[in-house]
C-alpha positions as CSV (number, residue, x, y, z in Angstrom):
1,G,42.6,61.8,109.4
2,A,43.5,65.3,110.5
3,W,47.0,64.4,111.6
4,K,47.8,63.0,108.1
5,Q,46.8,66.3,106.4
6,T,48.8,68.3,108.9
7,F,51.8,66.1,108.6
8,V,51.7,66.0,104.8
9,E,51.4,69.9,104.8
10,R,54.4,70.1,107.2
11,L,56.4,67.6,105.2
12,G,55.7,69.5,102.0
13,R,57.5,72.6,103.5
14,R,60.9,70.9,103.4
15,R,62.5,68.3,101.2
16,L,63.2,65.4,103.5
17,G,63.7,62.7,100.9
18,R,61.4,59.7,100.6
19,F,60.1,58.0,103.8
20,F,57.8,55.1,104.4
21,I,55.1,56.0,106.9
22,S,52.5,53.4,108.0
23,S,49.9,54.1,110.5
24,T,48.5,51.0,112.2
25,G,45.7,50.9,114.8
26,L,45.1,48.3,117.5
27,A,41.9,47.2,116.0
28,H,43.3,46.7,112.4
29,G,42.7,43.1,111.7
30,S,41.4,42.5,115.2
31,R,38.9,40.0,116.4
32,R,37.1,39.1,119.6
33,N,38.7,36.1,121.3
34,K,36.8,34.3,124.0
35,G,37.6,35.7,127.4
36,Q,39.2,38.9,126.1
37,D,38.1,42.4,127.1
38,C,37.9,44.0,123.7
39,L,38.5,43.6,120.0
40,R,42.2,43.7,119.4
41,V,45.1,41.9,117.9
42,P,46.3,39.4,120.5
43,P,49.5,40.6,122.3
44,D,51.9,38.0,120.8
45,E,50.5,38.7,117.3
46,Y,50.8,42.4,117.9
47,V,54.5,42.1,118.8
48,K,55.2,39.8,115.8
49,N,53.4,42.3,113.5
50,L,55.5,45.2,114.8
51,E,58.7,43.2,114.4
52,S,57.7,42.2,110.9
53,F,56.9,45.8,109.9
54,I,60.3,46.9,111.3
55,R,62.2,44.2,109.3
56,E,60.3,45.0,106.1
57,I,60.9,48.7,106.4
58,R,64.6,48.2,107.1
59,D,64.8,45.8,104.1
60,I,63.8,48.6,101.8
61,G,66.5,50.9,103.3
62,A,64.1,53.0,105.3
63,I,64.2,53.9,109.0
64,P,61.2,52.6,111.0
65,I,59.7,54.9,113.7
66,L,57.2,53.5,116.3
67,M,54.8,55.6,118.2
68,T,52.8,54.7,121.3
69,A,49.2,55.6,121.4
70,P,48.2,58.0,124.2
71,R,44.8,58.1,126.0
72,A,42.8,60.4,128.1
73,N,42.2,59.9,131.9
74,T,39.1,58.0,131.1
75,L,37.4,56.4,128.1
76,A,33.9,56.9,126.9
77,T,31.3,54.6,128.5
78,N,29.8,53.8,125.1
79,L,32.8,51.6,124.5
80,V,31.4,49.4,127.3
81,T,27.8,49.6,126.1
82,R,28.9,48.6,122.6
83,G,30.8,45.7,124.0
84,N,34.3,46.9,122.9
85,I,35.5,46.6,126.5
86,T,34.0,45.1,129.6
87,S,34.8,48.2,131.7
88,V,36.5,51.5,131.4
89,E,39.2,50.3,133.7
90,A,39.8,47.2,131.6
91,G,40.0,49.5,128.5
92,L,42.6,51.7,130.1
93,K,44.6,48.7,131.2
94,I,44.6,47.2,127.7
95,H,45.5,50.5,126.1
96,D,48.4,50.9,128.4
97,A,49.6,47.3,127.8
98,Y,49.8,47.9,124.1
99,A,51.8,51.0,124.6
100,D,54.2,49.0,126.8
101,M,54.5,46.3,124.1
102,T,55.3,49.0,121.6
103,R,58.1,50.4,123.9
104,Q,59.4,46.8,124.4
105,V,59.6,46.2,120.7
106,A,61.3,49.5,120.1
107,T,63.9,48.6,122.7
108,S,64.5,45.0,121.6
109,T,64.9,46.0,117.9
110,G,66.7,49.3,118.4
111,T,63.9,51.1,116.7
112,R,63.2,54.8,117.1
113,L,60.3,55.5,119.4
114,I,58.0,58.5,119.8
115,D,56.5,57.9,123.2
116,L,53.3,59.8,122.8
117,A,51.7,57.9,125.7
118,A,54.4,59.0,128.1
119,K,54.0,62.6,127.0
120,Y,50.3,63.0,126.5
121,N,48.4,60.4,128.6
122,G,45.8,62.1,130.7
123,Q,45.7,65.4,128.7
124,D,42.1,65.3,127.9
125,N,42.2,68.2,125.5
126,F,44.4,66.0,123.3
127,F,41.4,63.6,122.7
128,R,38.0,63.5,121.2
129,D,35.1,62.5,123.5
130,D,35.9,58.8,123.3
131,G,39.3,59.3,125.1
132,I,41.3,57.5,122.5
133,H,41.2,59.3,119.1
134,P,43.0,62.6,118.9
135,S,41.2,65.9,118.7
136,Q,42.3,68.5,116.1
137,E,44.8,69.8,118.6
138,G,46.0,66.2,119.3
139,S,46.4,65.6,115.6
140,R,48.5,68.8,115.3
141,I,50.7,67.6,118.2
142,I,51.2,64.2,116.7
143,S,52.2,65.6,113.3
144,N,54.6,68.0,115.0
145,E,56.2,65.1,117.0
146,L,56.6,63.0,113.9
147,Y,57.9,65.9,111.9
148,K,60.5,66.6,114.7
149,E,61.6,63.0,114.7
150,I,62.0,62.9,110.9
151,E,63.8,66.2,110.9
152,S,66.3,64.8,113.5
153,L,67.3,62.4,110.8
154,A,68.3,65.2,108.5
155,P,72.0,64.2,108.3
156,D,70.9,60.9,106.8
157,I,68.0,62.2,104.8
158,G,69.6,61.6,101.4
159,K,69.9,57.9,102.2
160,I,66.3,57.4,103.4
161,S,63.5,56.1,101.2
162,L,60.0,57.4,102.3
163,S,56.5,57.4,100.9
164,V,53.4,58.2,102.8
165,R,50.9,55.3,103.3
166,V,48.1,56.1,105.8
167,P,45.0,54.0,105.9
168,G,41.7,55.8,105.8
């Protein structure tokens, strides 16, 4: 997406070594489970996946960085009509729960966290009309936040192994 292009352009301006960057979405590998409000990876599986990613990234000598996903004040009603969520309120609650799980995993594993949800929730200009996906401005902000976090690792940059892997 747009944040990938912006980030890669920013990264290309300075030599920061090799990093491993993986972008995962809540719906990646998701399924509808009976009684759930939307398509998503079940919470216990989501936590296990994050912990597994962290271990695998550390095993190759890289530094994992987690990011929470921000959201607008409301979500598009077409998410309800398409059956992705049972109500806008349920969608907001689920979105916030996954951000909380990401924070908890970062804390329990000692992993760096860029808490985009804490900084940008409710800033509607950050998002496209659906209230979830970032606008061009939101993409620029995400790339800047990630760039600043990686730049803060500069003293260790020669020891870091990084390659860009962004689905899409």
